VODREN-303282 format. One record per residue (C-alpha): x, y, z; residue number from 0. Coordinates in steps of 0.5 Angstrom, whole numbers. Layout:
N
SITE    east   north      up   num
SITE       X       Y       Z   NUM
...
***
This chain:
284
SITE    east   north      up   num
SITE    -196     188    -197     0
SITE    -202     183    -195     1
SITE    -204     186    -189     2
SITE    -212     187    -187     3
SITE    -215     190    -182     4
SITE    -222     187    -179     5
SITE    -227     193    -177     6
SITE    -226     196    -170     7
SITE    -220     191    -169     8
SITE    -214     194    -166     9
SITE    -207     194    -168    10
SITE    -200     195    -165    11
SITE    -197     196    -172    12
SITE    -194     203    -174    13
SITE    -199     208    -178    14
SITE    -197     207    -186    15
SITE    -200     215    -186    16
SITE    -199     220    -180    17
SITE    -202     227    -181    18
SITE    -200     231    -175    19
SITE    -203     238    -174    20
SITE    -203     240    -181    21
SITE    -205     247    -182    22
SITE    -207     250    -189    23
SITE    -208     257    -191    24
SITE    -210     261    -197    25
SITE    -208     268    -195    26
SITE    -212     270    -189    27
SITE    -217     264    -190    28
SITE    -215     257    -187    29
SITE    -217     251    -190    30
SITE    -215     246    -185    31
SITE    -213     248    -178    32
SITE    -209     243    -174    33
SITE    -212     237    -177    34
SITE    -209     230    -175    35
SITE    -210     223    -176    36
SITE    -207     216    -177    37
SITE    -208     211    -183    38
SITE    -207     204    -181    39
SITE    -204     199    -186    40
SITE    -209     194    -189    41
SITE    -215     199    -187    42
SITE    -220     203    -191    43
SITE    -221     210    -188    44
SITE    -226     215    -190    45
SITE    -226     222    -189    46
SITE    -233     226    -189    47
SITE    -236     232    -187    48
SITE    -241     238    -190    49
SITE    -239     241    -197    50
SITE    -233     246    -196    51
SITE    -231     242    -190    52
SITE    -224     242    -193    53
SITE    -224     234    -195    54
SITE    -221     236    -202    55
SITE    -216     241    -199    56
SITE    -213     235    -194    57
SITE    -213     230    -200    58
SITE    -209     235    -204    59
SITE    -204     237    -198    60
SITE    -203     229    -197    61
SITE    -201     228    -204    62
SITE    -197     234    -205    63
SITE    -201     239    -209    64
SITE    -201     243    -203    65
SITE    -196     245    -198    66
SITE    -198     246    -191    67
SITE    -196     252    -187    68
SITE    -196     248    -181    69
SITE    -195     241    -179    70
SITE    -193     234    -182    71
SITE    -194     229    -186    72
SITE    -191     222    -185    73
SITE    -191     216    -190    74
SITE    -188     209    -188    75
SITE    -185     213    -182    76
SITE    -181     218    -187    77
SITE    -183     226    -187    78
SITE    -186     227    -194    79
SITE    -188     234    -192    80
SITE    -184     238    -197    81
SITE    -183     232    -202    82
SITE    -186     234    -209    83
SITE    -192     230    -211    84
SITE    -189     226    -217    85
SITE    -184     223    -212    86
SITE    -190     222    -207    87
SITE    -193     218    -212    88
SITE    -187     214    -214    89
SITE    -186     212    -206    90
SITE    -193     209    -206    91
SITE    -199     215    -206    92
SITE    -204     214    -211    93
SITE    -210     218    -212    94
SITE    -216     219    -216    95
SITE    -219     226    -217    96
SITE    -226     229    -215    97
SITE    -227     232    -222    98
SITE    -225     226    -227    99
SITE    -218     228    -230   100
SITE    -218     223    -236   101
SITE    -215     225    -243   102
SITE    -222     224    -246   103
SITE    -219     223    -253   104
SITE    -214     217    -251   105
SITE    -217     210    -250   106
SITE    -218     207    -244   107
SITE    -212     203    -244   108
SITE    -207     209    -246   109
SITE    -210     213    -240   110
SITE    -209     207    -235   111
SITE    -202     206    -238   112
SITE    -200     214    -236   113
SITE    -201     212    -229   114
SITE    -195     207    -229   115
SITE    -190     213    -232   116
SITE    -187     215    -225   117
SITE    -184     208    -225   118
SITE    -181     207    -232   119
SITE    -174     207    -233   120
SITE    -174     208    -240   121
SITE    -170     215    -242   122
SITE    -172     220    -247   123
SITE    -167     217    -252   124
SITE    -170     209    -252   125
SITE    -177     212    -252   126
SITE    -176     216    -258   127
SITE    -173     210    -262   128
SITE    -177     205    -258   129
SITE    -172     199    -258   130
SITE    -169     195    -253   131
SITE    -171     197    -246   132
SITE    -177     202    -248   133
SITE    -180     196    -252   134
SITE    -179     191    -246   135
SITE    -182     196    -241   136
SITE    -188     197    -246   137
SITE    -189     190    -247   138
SITE    -189     188    -239   139
SITE    -193     195    -238   140
SITE    -199     193    -242   141
SITE    -199     185    -240   142
SITE    -199     187    -233   143
SITE    -205     192    -234   144
SITE    -209     188    -238   145
SITE    -208     181    -234   146
SITE    -208     185    -228   147
SITE    -212     191    -227   148
SITE    -217     191    -233   149
SITE    -219     184    -231   150
SITE    -220     186    -224   151
SITE    -224     192    -225   152
SITE    -228     188    -231   153
SITE    -227     193    -236   154
SITE    -224     189    -242   155
SITE    -229     190    -246   156
SITE    -228     198    -247   157
SITE    -220     198    -246   158
SITE    -219     200    -253   159
SITE    -225     205    -253   160
SITE    -224     213    -252   161
SITE    -225     215    -246   162
SITE    -230     221    -249   163
SITE    -235     215    -251   164
SITE    -236     212    -244   165
SITE    -241     213    -239   166
SITE    -239     217    -232   167
SITE    -239     211    -228   168
SITE    -234     207    -233   169
SITE    -230     214    -233   170
SITE    -229     213    -225   171
SITE    -227     206    -226   172
SITE    -222     208    -231   173
SITE    -219     213    -226   174
SITE    -219     208    -221   175
SITE    -215     203    -225   176
SITE    -210     209    -227   177
SITE    -209     210    -220   178
SITE    -208     203    -219   179
SITE    -203     203    -225   180
SITE    -199     207    -220   181
SITE    -197     201    -216   182
SITE    -200     205    -209   183
SITE    -199     202    -202   184
SITE    -205     207    -200   185
SITE    -210     208    -206   186
SITE    -213     215    -205   187
SITE    -220     216    -208   188
SITE    -223     223    -208   189
SITE    -231     221    -208   190
SITE    -231     215    -212   191
SITE    -238     214    -213   192
SITE    -240     221    -213   193
SITE    -246     222    -219   194
SITE    -246     214    -220   195
SITE    -253     210    -219   196
SITE    -254     205    -215   197
SITE    -251     199    -219   198
SITE    -245     203    -220   199
SITE    -244     205    -213   200
SITE    -245     197    -211   201
SITE    -240     195    -216   202
SITE    -235     201    -214   203
SITE    -236     199    -207   204
SITE    -234     191    -208   205
SITE    -228     194    -212   206
SITE    -225     198    -206   207
SITE    -226     192    -201   208
SITE    -223     187    -206   209
SITE    -217     192    -208   210
SITE    -216     191    -200   211
SITE    -217     184    -199   212
SITE    -214     181    -205   213
SITE    -208     186    -207   214
SITE    -207     189    -199   215
SITE    -208     196    -201   216
SITE    -210     201    -196   217
SITE    -215     205    -198   218
SITE    -216     213    -196   219
SITE    -223     216    -199   220
SITE    -227     222    -199   221
SITE    -234     220    -200   222
SITE    -241     223    -199   223
SITE    -245     217    -199   224
SITE    -246     215    -192   225
SITE    -249     208    -193   226
SITE    -242     206    -197   227
SITE    -238     210    -191   228
SITE    -241     206    -186   229
SITE    -241     200    -189   230
SITE    -234     199    -192   231
SITE    -230     204    -187   232
SITE    -225     201    -181   233
SITE    -224     208    -179   234
SITE    -228     215    -180   235
SITE    -225     222    -180   236
SITE    -230     228    -180   237
SITE    -228     235    -182   238
SITE    -232     241    -181   239
SITE    -229     248    -182   240
SITE    -222     245    -183   241
SITE    -222     242    -177   242
SITE    -223     234    -174   243
SITE    -229     234    -170   244
SITE    -230     227    -169   245
SITE    -226     220    -171   246
SITE    -226     213    -170   247
SITE    -230     207    -172   248
SITE    -237     208    -176   249
SITE    -241     207    -170   250
SITE    -238     212    -165   251
SITE    -238     217    -171   252
SITE    -245     216    -172   253
SITE    -247     217    -165   254
SITE    -243     223    -164   255
SITE    -247     229    -163   256
SITE    -242     234    -166   257
SITE    -243     230    -172   258
SITE    -250     231    -172   259
SITE    -249     239    -171   260
SITE    -244     239    -177   261
SITE    -249     236    -182   262
SITE    -256     239    -180   263
SITE    -254     245    -177   264
SITE    -258     243    -170   265
SITE    -257     238    -164   266
SITE    -262     234    -168   267
SITE    -258     228    -168   268
SITE    -263     223    -168   269
SITE    -265     226    -175   270
SITE    -258     224    -177   271
SITE    -258     217    -175   272
SITE    -265     216    -178   273
SITE    -262     218    -185   274
SITE    -255     214    -184   275
SITE    -259     208    -182   276
SITE    -264     209    -188   277
SITE    -257     210    -193   278
SITE    -254     204    -190   279
SITE    -261     200    -191   280
SITE    -261     203    -198   281
SITE    -254     200    -199   282
SITE    -255     193    -197   283
***
């Protein structure tokens, strides 16, 4: 897929992902309530909201770790609401995690290779003996990862290093590499620049734009960095207390009074706009 979507452009293409009236409850507590939005092919869509708004719960529901009590999720036109997470990964939903979920004692290369596991055809017998198909798949996998993903994310110099020896920013980049190894049609990034300094944030923003432009991958991300969200996104969805309170192009969302109240606990929308402008200026 080589489709890209210019910011603010309208498309008649069917959504790649459709979340429809999704409700998620844990006992008597509703984490999500009637959440609905669409992700267009070739777009960058950001999900934002205050802490506790339900953003990671939404990601976990889309990727299959949680099953909604109501509503549906459609991917490429197919209802995947009851499809297990591993099968969703094979279908083209790849994700990273808010808290880094790498194997710290393994090398960067080995961690990335794990992302392709869902697509391998090798059976247990082949894998144990490491011959025939297993040997060929391993060689092809390593070549693809080293020549495509590692070079793309500029981590060739650390490919044999243990993850535990890396800085936080590099670990986040390795986690993105592992998600890309899943060959996703939608790359789901849960707070990709959380805890990063300005230089690391700028690098990650560049990689997100490039993966959309050069690989044709659609991006769905949860992020708190408002400068990055407003600068990169084609579409922004705002959650508060598990409900969608606004969505649209960044400029529309930025001007929405309800968004100001959600973030500031008051009607002082001008203050929020000033913060967003300052964040966008710092990211420029």
